[in-house]
Steps between C-alpha positions, in 0.01 A plus 500: 500500500801725568849368425727491804875520554643241742845597640567131581443403137572814299512321163138382534351838408743542210404159363129578541540828314716370214433122479856474362652234281752276674802687364363847588555632150500884491432529873741793525279701265184395683642609838547851363128504413375367836499834692260644242293181508474513881377859471242384244353261757439799728338700220242225438421482876657156542828588674759236581530436874861579594580676173772722652679200651476321169656790311773523764575131455521548124756775555730268697612320181370151589319470170810601303708241685261215420464628144876464452499152657239378250681652201673173388161330460355781290398391151345816359139606451365179345193379689464808716176615337325164503635351822516816716265762354504722809880504502500569126250782535694683771825443312358663188349789698834560673673523162246744355648851462184653643264283705190701595360507851162366383672193348672434833171544688320248281800265534481528879128422485566189289778386737277538807205325333722215380643457852149459642392272215814284533418418865142400416586277202421131491730282284248456220481880447874565468507473121227761461667729752836482324340576166307800628803636685711473185228685306490780757875555495513486123242780499702704751811462283343591166209735573559849366475793739186626324327163548622464859306813592182301435577269795283614796664626818579201727259465792490295819169361380618277214145406394416868445829546315425202273149625416645841411768335286232290322304812409817659362570199279141488383510856366852507357543671166766296321577790268661680793771238546784355301601140457359255753425738788135393504601136539742581783234698690263203478772260618579724797130519585477121463756457778280681755183340365646151543617586850136570591401157366324629190770418248542205271774325695425539872181481700491463875336163542610182664742283307233232464247740351757646264617160380141396425432824314824503304486131409266607223619854433871430465453240225255668270140600439179312567222586259141364488401298194163499329307190401454567128580183304581702188743732677874480431541495879392165641220568746496292816214539744613665823868497412769753421795515266844559642747678269850455637739785427861413588701785648781664309746348749390151390600563140869559546773426755307223673574136565256415220702696245829360634355152459455565128130584469372706211417856609181485293367221721527719806333798330190330363175536683321186607139437592364293786134424563437482873217513754686772684400864459614838621326817610459774242692822546195721545716798596614513139147463369514131416171315457435144376357620168783749432770250598355234270450746217863614522657155525306315229630693198852504642508126542334442163759722332779314678359171373492624143855635526630165622306284259676413176304291254661416163278532199335826604436798268861617502624196303460439128306200377634276222321696228626840614854373547485354151404842362808656659731225370352522151557879496863443604568229241338703221685815600180695570601645836622843389871582485781255566560645848134460592492145363809397697368659819172309478677174416739524797219599737306195382797262534635621834201634690704809593376859496541745213753699704714188552485403134607850391830435686569165326870418469666277236800278578688239299518230766384428850828599665420863421181493708568636853438281804310769690244762414652827382380806686444710188304225318335285768231346280665475159532175305799367305478344154774235473584442132709182533231326710202643306347587836400784726620543856347695786531521875243306701250663731612530861304574819503864612708415805731207566776443750852453372673165481784490752836380371515219755168361370581516128700170478199309634243650262408433139662742254232732366506763229286803420486446124242319288573409136216413264554355149332689216334277234619535142192678365537779755877518456449558127325827589774602746808389303524789246521744789698288748781375272658837406477622860655176632797529263587829670456351846840327519629653822196686622125443475299720266148638524241371253303822465643847444536731800293769332205263456227623736309238697194727493504515121528120477211460743285735292577312180427164666166635622412613147585160347310311772200726446500411131491126582224545757289707262525251217449184711292613799764371741615659827878491465707731721873531556463381861313189386775427248754529782317240712495227232816322621399539866154352439639223281756398761233487770294261286814303414658478847200574731743719694490880515855510638649320200316745276629792705862381480485487120313824433622710794140584584428600861255268673188625679533611862380180662718272285838669509641295788522181291752675273719544808538121538483368145793358305487344155737369233544738205482208261158397637366854475635535146340171394162618632550834327575335165187283534289811555643692204485197270132451593428841349656385172312170502174690536594696186556175311872557439712197414715321754850599370424869535426452869836352597716736708876506472676239711595667827759348731381649827766421757320746727428452870159535651330835543311626801567468871869490601409311820433160343726258686678228302343161568832326560578755773167439668551124472819538700316709763229235544758223517696678772185576699388138493846379598509742794150392612619138503799598716285696745251215527773267629580733795149632581509408868600812693291818507748686278518223240123455495465872430760486220325207333152651534601837358681355200218251441254792508714703259518205259122453505445873440741501207315204351171691530657815350635312198169324438259788562690815405447633850624857543750557779256700711409301810368155591460285185206326669353725766279238665490117486145497359621681186669178388243256361680167495209299357443724198867586459500880508611781727367853547777757460434853634831668434423826321383706796469299820330200655146642470462347152484843337673359191489125541549232237432130484803296390501128427804314630709214359480175692852537643404830665176360638695213654762741638237724661332193647832395653563854628159521667566171680844625602350826627252317721780281630710806580211656688487198732878500552506871578217460752703232676784746563266779610496708180173663397313362202612641162314783333209393284664523160590214273874570483680586824865574578651467848737745670781414743249462785276277284238775479295519180580748224303593189635376166588845371723551194780634718482199730503261205790682334703487821447124522615417146741785430795260499371331186250748352678841484261680264142636518238249601275598212726345237251213516231724349739641241598148396152348518320719253743439216525128584122456491480675164783284367297197611211617283271632773276772349580854605159569653534198731851608598362842598238333719764276653733794569224720640537767231168676485340822616153628576266376230716208385461265797506138374227378737282811489165561334486402130840328514544212253794335678490119495665368816533150356688632200719705732583195712569277198734756341676646804566198722702294244715807427575581867559130571753493216679802645520350851629176355756694296619679815516183709229581755382189679304410811693537825374347825471686828588390854179300537625236254 
């Protein structure tokens, strides 16, 4: 298709050539390039119809006039590359000191191809087109002249040109190019390949065919499963496994993140067993046997990476731990430095590198509130409190607490303080006391700067080897480091509590629970003291020697900063219920009926969120049949979508069951009333909002936030942040809390093969705790309009 100049609409051709941003940034520079670009169209045998008239119009100054008119709205180059890649490409070429003719010819070829492609696009293909066009112009901006020579001469036959380009890319010698020239050549080729329908993003099929094909492809991979009962991959006859891979765009800057979700939850893969299959990509050599062979070890390895079982080989048993303690008490662990290093590693669960940076202070006021950049993992020995202090483990990524939210949230700290029993302090005191006396205004390091960590590690290895040789044990430094972590898991049944104390990073599939957890320092310290004292009891030491120094904590909780204060939430619930009562009195007109229904829906959703830990992703209950009123549970599918890819069964308190029963009756009543006034039946989801025209809307997080913003001005997911710590404070075991919260990955599914989860135990432990929370917050049963 040849571009054409229309004298009646002269700007049309300019806009087609440049695809400018609204403020025409740099258009004066681009206009100076256009005569050479018009000539380039002729050189590739795709001349512009009316080119002379177009150049004459450019010379009249119309472009310069409009360019000056738009000057006040000009904001600079931000967004030009991403939003207007063609404009950005021409702008950069115009500013190049020397822009070769071949670069202009290839640019003209891309412009002409994009113009044809743009007219043939259907809406569903626009995203792929924009991405490919941006790739092509990035290549034209950055390709070196030596690499640009490899681009074939543009031809009228684009299929022949693309085949020639493919052969060039296939036989490229990367040693001939610098930087990323090879990548840019492939991206430029990908633009023409996608135009022909052979690329990843665009194929010329009907919208219906494409939607059916992409319904599977866009969400992940479908892989056949075998039927071997001993395989780590559960075999299901005639079925396939669906591994969902969220896009990068889902991990950040989405409504899920803004609603307060943990990034780790959006990055984890999930598995769905389904009857649905997909054709193999035979063009890439895929066969059923090869596909299965490739996927089985990958999935098995992912299971092992996500599985964390306390009591495995990397932890010391009671006998081995006793050998280490006996060597410490009898001063048989090499030099004093080596002995102190091993003791602190044993007591804190921190690494050798962290212990080598140990700092001594006189009192707690000298311990900083935040992690220091030069010593991020060091611990502090507090002489006056006879304790050690260290910063708690934090998730790899967490949103910041806005100032306007802070007054409504619990005060949290980043510091854990653990008392040190007397028998261990006797070993530390001769070294700590003289250092602490010099730490009046400034903290002091425990070990000398010239002490090499490598030399200490070598000496520790020698001493451990002596113990192993004489006793036949299997002690290692890593296993010594895990003693506190393992002990806390047995003591608290919660890997997150153990992680907060020891600073140990949790396995991949279990890191999201750290994002939500909050715990009192005093509770963690009490559990820690029980663990350490158990070691001494096993050695037969007397009771007085086990007593730690009295420690007046006065510390806030540690963990998530998004734990809302219960008295604040009580006020929110009270105001919501009062407003519902007011709206119920005036629910006669269409507008007032809508106001009551929407607030009533929001109240019911909040009650479900605070009793189930529902993530602010989409519908809390996607379909009515997912709520089992008789058995008192609901199916929550909130981690990926409504296809139950990561679903969990949650038992409900009686007040929530009654509320959902009332809401379902109200919803049926509203359906009849809407039919009477000629409004279509609501969408088939459990919770439904109504717009100004009484049309149904999905219960999305944004819609819910808009409805309750006047009384709930913080992220919706504060319910999850508050729930986990509350359940643990109520004595619910950590493993049941993880099941309740939906914190698991591939290989740790609570209802999967070989799972030992007891649903009756889960119901008997969870329901009283969530019922107590709802009662504490003032949630009650509200009636709908059917009453």
